[in-house]
C-alpha positions in Angstrom: -30.8 16.1 0.9 -28.9 14.7 -2.1 -30.5 17.2 -4.4 -28.4 20.0 -2.9 -25.3 18.1 -4.2 -26.6 18.6 -7.7 -26.1 22.4 -7.6 -26.4 24.0 -11.1 -27.5 21.1 -13.3 -30.7 23.0 -14.3 -28.6 25.4 -16.4 -29.0 25.3 -20.1 -26.1 24.4 -22.5 -25.7 28.0 -23.4 -25.5 29.0 -19.8 -22.9 26.3 -19.1 -20.8 27.6 -22.1 -21.0 31.1 -20.8 -20.1 30.1 -17.3 -17.0 28.2 -18.6 -16.0 31.1 -20.7 -16.1 33.5 -17.8 -14.2 31.2 -15.4 -11.6 30.4 -18.0 -11.0 34.1 -18.7 -10.6 34.7 -14.9 -8.1 31.8 -14.6 -6.1 33.3 -17.5 -6.1 36.7 -15.8 -4.9 35.2 -12.5 -2.1 33.4 -14.2 -1.0 36.5 -16.1 -1.1 38.6 -12.9 0.9 36.0 -10.9 3.5 35.6 -13.7 3.9 39.4 -14.1 4.3 40.1 -10.4 6.8 37.3 -9.8 8.8 38.4 -12.8 8.7 42.0 -11.5 10.1 40.7 -8.1 13.0 39.1 -9.9 13.7 42.2 -11.8 13.5 44.4 -8.7 16.1 42.2 -6.9 18.3 42.1 -10.0 18.1 45.9 -10.3 19.1 46.2 -6.6 21.9 43.7 -6.4 23.2 43.0 -9.9 23.1 46.3 -11.8 22.6 48.4 -8.7 20.1 50.7 -10.5 18.0 51.0 -7.3 18.6 51.1 -3.6 18.8 47.6 -2.1 16.3 48.4 0.5 13.8 49.7 -2.0 14.5 46.7 -4.3 13.7 44.3 -1.5 10.5 46.1 -0.6 9.3 46.2 -4.1 10.2 42.5 -4.5 8.4 41.5 -1.3 5.2 43.4 -2.3 5.3 41.8 -5.8 5.8 38.3 -4.3 2.9 38.8 -1.9 0.7 40.0 -4.8 1.9 37.0 -7.0 1.1 34.5 -4.3 -2.3 36.1 -3.8 -3.0 35.8 -7.6 -1.9 32.1 -7.4 -4.3 31.5 -4.5 -7.1 33.2 -6.4 -6.4 31.0 -9.4 -6.7 27.9 -7.3 -10.1 29.1 -6.0 -11.2 29.9 -9.5 -10.1 26.4 -10.6 -12.3 24.8 -7.9 -15.2 26.8 -9.3 -14.4 25.6 -12.8 -14.3 22.0 -11.6 -17.7 22.4 -10.1 -19.0 23.7 -13.4 -17.5 20.7 -15.3 -19.1 18.4 -12.7 -22.4 20.0 -13.2 -22.1 19.6 -17.0 -21.5 15.8 -16.4 -24.5 15.6 -14.1 -26.7 17.4 -16.6 -25.8 15.0 -19.4 -24.6 17.7 -21.8 -21.4 15.9 -22.7 -21.1 17.9 -25.9 -20.7 21.1 -23.8 -17.1 21.8 -22.6 -15.3 19.7 -25.2 -12.0 18.1 -24.1 -12.2 19.7 -20.7 -15.3 17.7 -19.8 -13.8 14.6 -21.3 -10.7 14.9 -19.2 -12.7 15.6 -16.1 -14.9 12.5 -16.7 -11.8 10.3 -17.1 -10.3 11.7 -13.9 -13.5 11.0 -12.0 -13.8 7.3 -13.0 -10.0 6.6 -12.6 -9.6 3.6 -10.3 -7.1 5.4 -8.1 -9.6 8.3 -7.5 -12.4 5.8 -6.8 -10.3 4.0 -4.2 -9.3 7.3 -2.5 -13.0 8.1 -2.1 -13.8 4.6 -0.9 -11.0 4.9 1.7 -12.5 8.1 3.0 -16.0 6.8 3.2 -14.8 3.7 5.1 -12.8 5.9 7.5 -15.9 7.9 8.2 -17.9 4.7 9.0 -15.1 3.5 11.2 -14.9 6.7 13.1 -18.7 6.7 13.6 -18.7 3.1 14.8 -15.9 3.6 17.3 -16.8 7.1 18.4 -13.2 8.2 17.7 -12.6 11.9 17.5 -12.8 13.5 14.0 -11.7 16.9 12.7 -15.1 17.3 10.9 -18.6 17.1 12.4 -19.9 13.7 11.2 -23.5 12.5 11.4 -22.5 9.5 13.3 -25.9 7.9 13.9 -26.7 8.1 10.1 -23.3 6.6 9.2 -23.8 3.7 11.7 -27.3 3.0 10.4 -26.3 3.2 6.8 -23.0 1.4 7.2 -24.1 -1.6 5.0 -25.1 0.7 2.1 -21.8 2.6 2.5 -19.8 -0.6 2.3 -21.8 -1.7 -0.7 -20.9 1.6 -2.4 -17.2 1.3 -1.5 -17.0 -2.2 -2.7 -18.4 -1.1 -6.1 -15.9 1.8 -6.2 -12.9 -0.5 -5.5 -13.8 -3.1 -8.1 -11.5 -2.5 -11.1 -13.7 -4.1 -13.7 -16.9 -2.3 -12.5 -18.1 0.4 -14.9 -19.3 3.6 -13.2 -20.7 6.7 -14.8 -18.9 10.0 -14.3 -22.1 11.7 -13.1 -22.3 9.2 -10.3 -18.7 9.9 -9.3 -19.6 13.6 -9.1 -22.2 12.8 -6.5 -19.7 10.5 -4.6 -17.1 13.2 -4.5 -19.6 15.8 -3.2 -20.9 13.4 -0.6 -17.3 13.0 0.7 -16.0 16.6 0.3 -18.9 19.0 0.4 -18.9 20.0 4.1 -21.8 22.5 3.8 -24.3 20.3 1.9 -23.4 16.6 2.3 -25.7 14.6 4.7 -22.5 13.0 6.1 -21.6 16.3 7.7 -25.0 17.3 9.0 -25.2 16.2 12.6 -28.7 17.5 13.0 -30.1 15.8 9.9 -32.0 12.6 9.6 -30.4 9.2 8.7 -33.0 9.1 5.9 -31.1 12.0 4.2 -28.0 9.9 3.9 -30.0 6.9 2.7 -31.6 9.0 -0.1 -28.1 10.3 -1.0 -26.7 6.8 -1.3 -29.8 5.6 -3.3 -29.3 8.5 -5.7 -25.6 7.7 -6.1 -26.3 4.0 -6.7 -28.7 4.9 -9.5 -26.4 7.6 -11.0 -23.5 5.2 -11.0 -25.4 2.9 -13.3 -26.4 0.2 -10.8 -29.9 -0.2 -12.1 -28.7 -0.4 -15.7 -26.1 -3.0 -14.9 -28.6 -5.1 -12.8 -31.1 -4.9 -15.6 -28.6 -6.0 -18.2 -27.7 -9.0 -16.0 -31.4 -9.9 -15.7 -31.8 -9.6 -19.5 -28.8 -11.8 -20.1 -30.2 -14.4 -17.8 -33.5 -14.3 -19.6 -31.8 -14.6 -23.0 -29.8 -17.6 -21.7 -32.9 -19.3 -20.4 -34.7 -18.7 -23.7 -31.8 -20.2 -25.6 -31.7 -23.3 -23.3 -35.4 -23.8 -23.7 -35.2 -23.6 -27.5 -32.2 -26.0 -27.5 -34.2 -28.5 -25.5 
């Protein structure tokens, strides 16, 4: 189940570059349209009430239409930006950190920020609490899976809350999708199996760097033991 949270990571670097270029151009167009229409609304009202070059009724109508169009362009821009964020996240998951330049670097820093990590931890813990107490929730939760996997969820949230704990941005992408992707996350699949959530959590643990950190601790212990034996 967790694989569906990975989305477009099988794209090549060239495909990622093209996708970013297209979405950036669409965002620029949306901003230009929104700015132009809102500026036109101001000019229409000024023409009607300041210089009286047009009828007030017509000026108000023109301004209202322009404002509606401008707000629509702003909304479109927000949707496009969400798509752009997904592409940046997919780049981080793919490991192509050289693709996307500063945009990917900024996105990585945003994902591993301790405030963001604590927000996601709060949400996960809230889901577990709701599942355990059978309180009503505005989203369809897989309550049996959350109850069964509660220890693993708490293990994850403890890791996210620890300020000194290093986590990889790619792992944080999976955490975010687990919490927010209502169509694909096993948390929001009431007809799924608890095993789906377990696999998702295992993948997140691995992607965050748990295995690497644990291995480093083991190696450190081995090195210390070797040094003690040599000293003896």
